[in-house]
N, C-alpha and C positions, 0 to 999 in steps of 0.2 A: 252173704253173697251166694253161698251154695243154695240156701233156701230160696233166694230170689230166682236163681237159675232153674231150679226144679219147678217152682211156681209158674214161671213163664213157659217152661217146656210143656207142662201139663195143661196150661191154659184153661183152668177150671173157673167158671163164674159161679161162686158158691153162695148164691143169695138165699137159698132155703135148703132144708134138710133133705127133702125127697129127691132133689136134683143132685145133691152132693153130700151124702151122709158122712163120708170120711173127712171132708173139709170141715163140716160143722162140728163133728164130735172131737176132732183133734183140737179145734179152737177152744171148745169147752174144757178139755183136759189141760191144755197149755195155759189158759188164763187162770185156772185153779192152781196149777203148779206155780205160776209166777206170783199169784196172790199169796200163797203160803211162803214163798221165798222172801217176800218183803214184809211178812208178818201181818197181812191184812186180817181183819176180824172175820170170823166164820160167817157173819151175815152176808159177806160178799161172795161166798163160794157157791158155785152152781150145783155141787154135789156135797151133801152132808156127810159127816163122819160115818153114819150108819148106812150109807149107800143110797139114801133116799134123795129125791130132787129138792134142791134148795130154792128159795124164792128169788135169790139174787144171782149174780154171775158176771162174767166179764166178756167183753167183745173187743175186737181190734178195729180201731177207728183210723182214719187217714192222718189225723193230727190232733193235738190238744185243742186247736181252734174248732175243729168239728165236734169234739167231745163236749165242749162247753155249750154249743148250740143244741146238741142232743139232750144234755142235762136240763137246759132251760125249757125245752119243749116238754120234757117229762114233768118238770116242776109246774109249768103252766097247766098241764093236764090235771095234775093233783089239785091245784087251786080251783080249776073249773069244776071238777067233780064235787068239791066241797061247796061251792057256791050254788050248784044246781040242786042241792038238797034244800036250799032256802028260797031260791028265786026261780022264775020261769026261764025257759030257754031264751026267749027274746030279751029278758032283763039281763041275763048273764052276758049275752052277746054285746049288749050295750056297755058292759063294764070292762071289756078287754083293753080298751085304750087307757085304762087307769092302772094297769098292772105295772109294777116297778121292781127292778132287780137291783141288788146292792153289790158294789165293788169298792175297793180302796183305790187311791190314786197310784198305787204301786201294782195293782192287778194288771196282768197282761192285757194289751189292747184288744185281744180277741173277745174279751168280755163285753166291751162296748159295741164291738162289731156284731156280736151275737144278738145283742139287744136290738140293733138296727134291723137285723135280718128277721127276727120273729115279731117285731113291731111292738116292743114294750119300752117303757122309760128306763133309763139307767141312772142310778144315783151313785155318784162318785164321792166317796167319803175320804176326807184327809186322813192320812196315816199319822201315827205318833212319831216321836223323835227317833224311834228305832225302826221306822218305815213299816210298821205293822198296823193292820186293821184290828181295832180293839172292840171289846164287848160294849163298853159304854158309848163309843162313837157310833156303832151300829144301832144300838137301841135308841139313841137320841134321833138319828136320822129317820128311823122307822116311825117314831112318835110324831115327828114333824110331817111326814108324808101322810100318815093316817089322818092327822088333823086336817090336811089339805084335801082329803077325799080320795087319796090313792090307795091301791091295794098291793101291799108287799107280798111277793110270792117266791123269791129266789135270792140266795146269797152265795157268793163265791169266796171261800177262804183259800189262801195260797200257802203252800209248803215250799218255800224257796222262790221268792220273787225274782223276776228277770233282772231288775236293776241291781239288787244287793243280796239276793238269796235270803231276804228276811222271812221270818216265819210268823204268820198271823196268829192271833189269839184263838187258836182252833177250838179250845175247850169253851171259851167265852162265847164264840160265835155259835157253837152247838147249843149252848143254853138259850140264846136268843131265838135261834131257828126253831127249837122245840116249842118255846112259848108262843111264838108268832105263827107256827105251822108253815114255815118256809121250807122249800127244797134247799138242802145244803150240799153244795158241790165243793170238793177240794181239788184244786189244780196243783199238781206236783210235777208239772211237765219235765223240769230239769232234775230236781232234787229227789224225786221219788225213787230213783235207782239206788240212792244211798241207803234206803230202808232195807236193802238186802243184807246190810251189815247191822247186826243187833245193837251196836253201840249208838246208832243214830236214831233208833226207834223212840226213845223217850222224847226227842224233839217233836215228834209227830203225835203226841198225845191229843186225842180229840177226833182223829180221823175215823175211829171206830164208830162214831156217832153220825157220820156223814151219810147222805143218801146216795152220793156218787163220788167216785175217786178216779183220778186219771193221771198217768204219767207216760212220757215218751221213752220207750226202751231205746229208740234210735239216738237219743241224746247222750246217754252215759252208760249204756249196758251192752257194748260190744256188738251192736246190731246196726244194719244199714237202714237208711230212710226208705219207706215209712213203716213204723210199727208203734202206734200209740194205743195203749190198752186202757180201757175204761171199765170200771166195775160199778154195778148198782146193787144196793142192798135189797131192793124189791123191784122187779122188772115190770110190775103190773101197769103202772102209769106210762112207762116208756113204750111198752108194746101197744097199749090202748091208743096212744097218741099217733104212733107211726104205722100201725097195721091197717092197710087198705087192701081188700081182697078183690081180685079179678079172676075171671074164668081161665085166663092164660097163666095163672100162678097156682099150680096144683098144690094141694095140701094133703097131709097124712090123715087118713080116716081111722077111727077107732082109737086105740091106745096111743096117747101122745106124750107120755112121760119121757123126759130127757130129749124131746124133739124140739129143737130151737130153730126158728127161721130168723137168721141174723139180719135179714133185710129189714126187719121190724125193730132193730136195735141201732139203726144208723140212718144217715140221710140218703145215700145212693141206694139203688136196688141191687146192682151187681157188686161183687166183692172178690178180691184175690185170695189165694191160698196163703194168707199171711201167717197162719199158725206154723207152717213149715219153718219159717225164719226163727220163731221162738224155739221150736223143737231142736233145730240144729245148734242154736246158740247155747241152750242149756245143756245139751248133750256134749258139746265140744268143750265148754269152759266149766260147767258145773258151778255150784254155789261157791266153791273155793276160788275158782278163777275169777268169777264176777266180783267177789268181795276184795280179792287181792288188787284188782285193777282200780277199784274205787278208793281203797285205802292208800294206794300209792299216789294217786292224784291229789288226795287231801293232804298227804304228807308233803308233797311238792308245794302246794299252795301255802301251807303253814311255814315252810322253809322260806318261801318268797316273802311272806309277811314279816318274818323275823329279820330278814336281811334289810328290808326297807326301814324297819324301826331302828335297827342298829346304825344305819346311815345317818339318821337324825334329821333329815330334811323332809321327811314324809310323815303324813298321818293316815291312819287306817280309818276309813269312813263307815265301815260296817263290820260286824263280827264275821270272821272267816269260818263259816259253818261247814262249808263243803269245798269245792274247788275254785271258788271265785274270790278274788282279792280286789277290793274297791279302795283306791287310795288317791292321794293328791299331794302335790308340793304344799307344805303347810305355810301359812302366812309369814311366820317368823323367819323362814328361809329366804325371803325375798326382801331386799332393801333397795328402794328406788325413789327417785325424786320426780319421776314422770307423772304427769297429770292426765288422767283419763276423763273422757266425757262423763257427764252425770249418768248414773245408773250402771256404770261399768265398774268391775272389781279387779284390782291388780292380780289377786290370787287366781281368780277365775280365768283371767286372760292368760296368765302364765301357764296354767294347766292346759288350756286350749292349745297354746303354742307347743307344749310338750307333745300332745297327741299328734299335731301336724308334723312335728319334727320326726317322731317315730315312724309315721307313715312315709315321709319323704326319704328317710334312711333306708327303707325297703328291706330290712333284715328280719323284722318281726312285725306282727300285726296285733293290735288291740283296739278296743272301742271305748270312746269316752261317753259319758252320760251326764245328765244334770239332775241332781236330787236336792230338794229343799233349798234351792237357790245357789247351790254349789256345783261347779264343774269339776268332775272327777274322772279318773281313769279306771278301767275294768280289765283285769287279767283273768281269763277263764282257762283253767287247766283241766283238760279232759280228753285230749286226743288219744286214740287207741295206740298210736305209735310214739307218743311223746315220752321223752326220757328226762332224767334229772339234768343232763347237760343242756337240753333245750331251755330249761328254766334258768339255768346259770347264764346262758347266752342272752336271754331276755333281760335278766337283771343287769348285765353288763351294758346293754344298749340303753336301758332306762337311766342308769346312773350317769353314763357319759353325756347323754342328751340333756339330762336335768342340769348338769353343770353348765352346758352351753346356754340353756334357756335362762338360768339365773344370771349368768354373766351379761346376757343381752339386756336384762332388766336393771342391772346395777348401774 
């Protein structure tokens, strides 16, 4: 909040270095700080350990949805560069409509939206029983598309999907991306904050091989909307794709080391002084405070899971990796003689009723979803002011209303 206030007060439009060196250089430093906090590989750092300029670096985007568009533009540029070495400009232009990007059916909807925006095809691959995009499924989809004359250029892996916080086969996807020369983007919009805690980093094995990585600090890192940070291992294709020079956009002449024009790393031209928010957050809370907040949320989520299982009427639908608990009333808890129309499921209908009852009760709020043909409930624990007693209150509401719903079906 303080960072937002100062940013608004200063009213700096930091689109390039020459107009706002402090804005640019603080962002370079803060994204490196943040990258080190979450254990990102040195490939993503703007400044190498020896003080020289790195090929990669981070920038603050408006959202993870913007970040995936930017990543796909960079990936398309990389593919076009490769094709231009074999074909004429006109021939390459005629191939653009054949480009295809790969996502799972659990990837955030922003992936398909990004495909629509940049004008490529989107291949949606069914996830496995654990809601993950796997190496074999990706490879099979690519082979089918290549046989049909399409040109694979981009794949998105997810570290913590929206529906279930599932973690894709990040290592396997990296293997396929390297073989097929795809741009590999990892979307960690929600769960990326957890990487500030070393114990979660083994879950993210494979992100060190990605071309780009993004997470939203405003989701789970004690910072207000918006502050979505994206890193690239090599900014060459990104800058080449988005750099358009005009006389009214002055550039630094002569030595340009460490001079970044972040307008060439994003969709808009203008940009706010977002790095101030990162600076205040990290200086106020430090690594210790950030980690303590995340660990407490995960602890509360595990407690909630444990209590649901102890009750005996619920089943957990996905591993509780972070602060999300996905559950439902299990089929054996419902005994009914009611006959439903063809295609409807008693268990699904009961769980839909439970969501509606919780909303009507007006004491707590949660969201239901539909995965692999099953209607389930989602509890996301991550409020900056949330305490254990809030989760206990939530449990009380869920248990009471579950009893009412089951009685109605009996």
